[in-house]
N, C-alpha and C positions, 0 to 999 in steps of 0.2 A: 456378064457385066454387073448385073444386079447382085449376084452372090459375092463378088469381090468387094463391093461397097459395104455390104452388111458385115463382112468379116473385119474390115478395118474399124467400123463403129464399135463392135464388141471389144476389140483390142484396146481401144481408147478408154472405154468404161472400166476395164480391168485395171489399167495402169492408174487411173484416178483413184480407185478404191485403195490400192496399196499406198499411194502417197498420203492419204488422209489417216491412216491407221496409226495409233500410238504404240511405239515399241519400247517406251520407258515410262516409269512412274516414280514419283517422289514420296517417300514416307517421312513424315515429320513427327518427331517424338518430343513432347514437352512435359513439364511438371514442375513441382516446387517441393523442396524438402524444408520443413519448418522446424525450428527448435521448440521444445516444450514452452508453454506459456502459463501464467498464473493469473487468476482473477481475484481482486480484493473486493470484499463485500462487507458493508455495514448497513444492515437492513433499516435501522433507525438512525440515519446520519444527522438528523436535526434534533438536538437535545434541548428541550425547552424546560428550564427550571421553574417556570410558572411565576406567579405573583408571590413575592416573599415579604410579608410585613416587616418593617425595620425592627420592631421590638422583638420579633422572633429571631431575626438574624443576630441581634445583639445578645441573645441568650446562648449562642454557640461558643465553643472554646476559642481562645485567641491563639493565633499563630505569630510567634515572635513579638507579641504585644502590639501588633500593628494591624492585623487582619483577622476577621472572624472566619472560622473554618466551617463552611456550609457542608451538610451531609453529602457524601459522594453519590454520584449517579453512575449508572453503568450502561454500556451499549455492547452488543455482540459484534465480534469481528471474526471473519472467516476468510482464509486464503485457500483457494483450491487450484491445483496445478494439474495439467493433463499429462505430466510426466515428472519424474523426480529430478529436482535441480536445486542448487543452493541459492538462497536469496536473502536480502536484508531489507529493512524498512527504514525510511527517514520520515520524521515528523517535522513539518515546518509551520511556523506561526504566521498566519496571514494578518494578524492584528497586533503586531509587536509595537507599533507606534502608540505612545502614551501609557504603556504598561507600567504600573507602579512597582516600586521596590518592596519586596516582601521577604526580608531576611537574606541569608547567604545563598539560598537556592533560587533566587530570582531568574538567573540565566536559564534555568531548566523549566520555567513556567511559561504559560501561554496567555496572551492578553485577553482581557474582557472589557477593554476600555479603561478609563481612569478609575473605575470602581473597583477593579481587582484583577485577578488572574486565576489560572487553574493549572493543576499538575495532572499528569497521566501515568498510569501503570497498568500492567496486565494482571489479571487474576484467573486462576484455573486454566491456564493456557496449556494446550496439548499440541504435539506435533505428530504428523503421520509420516513415518520414515519410508525409505525406498525398499527396504528388505522385507519387512513383515506386513506392511500396509496397515499396521495397528497404531492406535493412539498411545502416545507416551508423554509423560511430563516434559515440558520444554526446558532446555537449558539456554542461557543467554550469552551472547558475545557482543562486544561493541568495539568500534574504532571510529576515529575522526572521519568525517565525510570527505575531507580533502586528502586523506591518507591512502596509500596503497600498501602499507606495512602490515605488521602482525595484528591479529585480533586479540583483545583482552577478555579474560574471563569475567563475567559480570557479577559473580557471587560476592565480590569484595567491594562493591560500590552500591550506594543507595538506588532505589528504583528510579527516582527522578532523573538521575544521571543518564540512564539508558534512553530517555526521551529528549535529551538535549537536541535542539534543532541542528547543531553542528555534527551530530553523530549518526552513524548507521547502527541499527540494532539487528543482529543476526541470531539465528536459532540453531540449536544442536540437539540431536536425538540421544547421543551417548555422552557420558560424563567426561570421557577422556579426549574428546574432539577439540581441536584448537582452531578450527575454521568452521564456518556454517555448513551444516549437513545438507546432503541432497534430500529434499523432502517433497512429498506429494501434497502437502498443505499444512495449515495450522488452524486451530479454532480456540476461541476463548472469549473472555470478557475484558473490555477496555474500561477501566475505572476513571472517571473524571472527578477530580477533587477541586471545587471552587474555594477561593479565598477572597473575601470582600473587605475593603479597607475600612477600618474602624472609624476614622475621622469622618468619612463621607456618610457612613450608615448612621452614626450618632447625630450628625448635623443635617440629616436629610429634610428637605422642604418640598421637593417635587419628585416625581418618579425618575429613577435612574435606570437606564436600559443596560443590560449586559449584552456585549457584542463580541463574541468570540468565533474564530474560525481557524481551523488547521487543516493542512493537506497531508495525507499519508501517501508516500511514494514507495513503490516496490522497485528494488534494484536487483538485477541478476548479478551474482558475484562469482 
């Protein structure tokens, strides 16, 4: 009798062990595929023109007989991408309110308050193409920001037109390309050319602050 009870107990333990064992497992596979991205860098993004005595400003050449042309200042601009892709830049004016009229190019200028405005252009700009990863002189293309049409070759227009807030500025590595090239980056100098209104400078009685701000936006195209 004792032997029979023990056998039944062992049988019950064995059945419970088989019931609790896992016979299946789930493998979950996740991940993300990301497109190449670019980083825009201006190490000295705050450009201070300093204190400029009015008599010195009045000695500078006149622009369209209405504004003094203050010597240009420069800041470095670099775009670095982790893969080759085409992109364009848009420059928007954050201080357009109160911008004075300075000749026919006023639409391409950026405000400094009622005292004046400034223009932008690139100097010594190079591109790094996808094929050789070497630096080459940049070619420019542009089109209206609201457009999805063809790009225009920039060699036939003034530098200031390229930086019109309504435009996209694209870059090419070869002279025969009609759309922005797939690039690994660009580097160069952004020249800032201030113009200060003659009437305000000549009649100055108290300090006048220059207040300019622009946003550079990179757009993948």
